[in-house]
C-alpha positions in Angstrom: 0.0 0.0 0.0 2.8 2.5 0.9 4.7 1.7 -2.3 1.5 2.5 -4.4 1.1 5.8 -2.5 4.7 6.6 -3.2 4.2 6.0 -6.9 1.1 8.2 -7.0 2.9 11.0 -5.2 5.9 10.8 -7.5 3.6 10.9 -10.6 2.0 14.1 -9.3 5.2 16.0 -8.6 5.8 17.3 -12.1 2.3 18.8 -12.1 2.5 20.7 -8.8 3.9 24.0 -10.1 1.5 23.9 -13.1 -1.5 23.4 -10.7 -0.4 26.2 -8.4 0.3 28.6 -11.2 -3.1 28.4 -12.8 -4.5 31.8 -13.5 -8.1 30.6 -13.6 -9.5 31.0 -10.1 -11.9 28.0 -10.1 -9.2 25.8 -11.7 -6.7 26.8 -9.0 -9.3 25.9 -6.4 -9.8 22.5 -7.9 -6.0 22.0 -8.1 -5.7 23.0 -4.4 -8.4 20.5 -3.5 -6.4 17.8 -5.3 -3.2 18.8 -3.5 -5.0 18.7 -0.1 -5.9 15.1 -0.9 -2.4 14.3 -2.1 -0.8 15.9 1.0 -3.3 14.0 3.2 -2.2 10.7 1.7 1.5 11.5 1.9 3.6 10.8 4.9 7.2 11.4 6.1 8.3 8.0 4.7 6.9 8.8 1.2 8.9 12.0 0.6 6.6 14.2 2.6 9.3 16.8 3.4 10.3 17.3 -0.2 6.7 17.3 -1.3 5.9 19.9 1.4 8.8 22.1 0.4 8.0 21.9 -3.3 4.3 22.8 -2.8 5.0 25.5 -0.2 7.5 27.4 -2.3 4.9 28.0 -5.0 1.9 28.2 -2.7 3.3 31.4 -1.1 3.4 33.2 -4.4 -0.1 32.4 -5.7 -2.7 31.1 -3.4 -2.8 33.4 -0.3 -3.6 36.5 -2.3 -6.7 35.1 -4.1 -10.3 34.6 -3.4 -11.7 33.6 0.0 -12.2 30.0 -1.1 -8.6 29.9 -2.4 -7.2 31.3 0.8 -9.2 28.7 2.9 -7.9 25.8 0.7 -4.4 27.3 1.0 -4.7 27.3 4.8 -5.9 23.7 4.9 -3.0 22.7 2.6 -0.4 24.5 4.6 -1.5 22.8 7.8 -1.3 19.4 6.1 2.1 20.3 4.7 3.4 21.2 8.1 2.2 17.8 9.4 3.9 15.8 6.7 7.0 18.0 6.1 7.5 19.7 9.3 7.8 23.4 10.1 11.5 23.5 9.2 10.7 22.6 5.6 7.4 24.5 5.1 7.9 27.9 6.7 11.1 28.8 5.0 9.7 27.8 1.6 6.5 29.9 2.2 8.6 32.9 3.3 10.9 32.6 0.3 7.9 32.3 -2.0 6.2 35.4 -0.8 
C-alpha cells in the first residue's frame, strides 16, 4: 500500500507547479483541493518533506492573495504540509515564495 502511494505522489510531482500557477480561479481551487488530498495521503516516509517544500515554495506566491475559497484551501493545505513535512521545511519555503 505504501509503495503504491509513493508511486502516486511521484507521478503528481511534475504537475504541482503547473497546478499552483493556474490563473483561472476555479481551476486553481480544484487544483488546491487535489493537492490537499495528495498531502493528506503523503507521509514522512513517502517523501513528505520534499513534497511539502515543493508545494510551499509556489503556494506562497499564488494562493494566499486570491479569493476567500482559495485562501481557505491554502490554509488547509499549509496545515497538512506542516504535518507531513515539518515546520522546518514549510515555513522557509513559504517565506521565500512570498
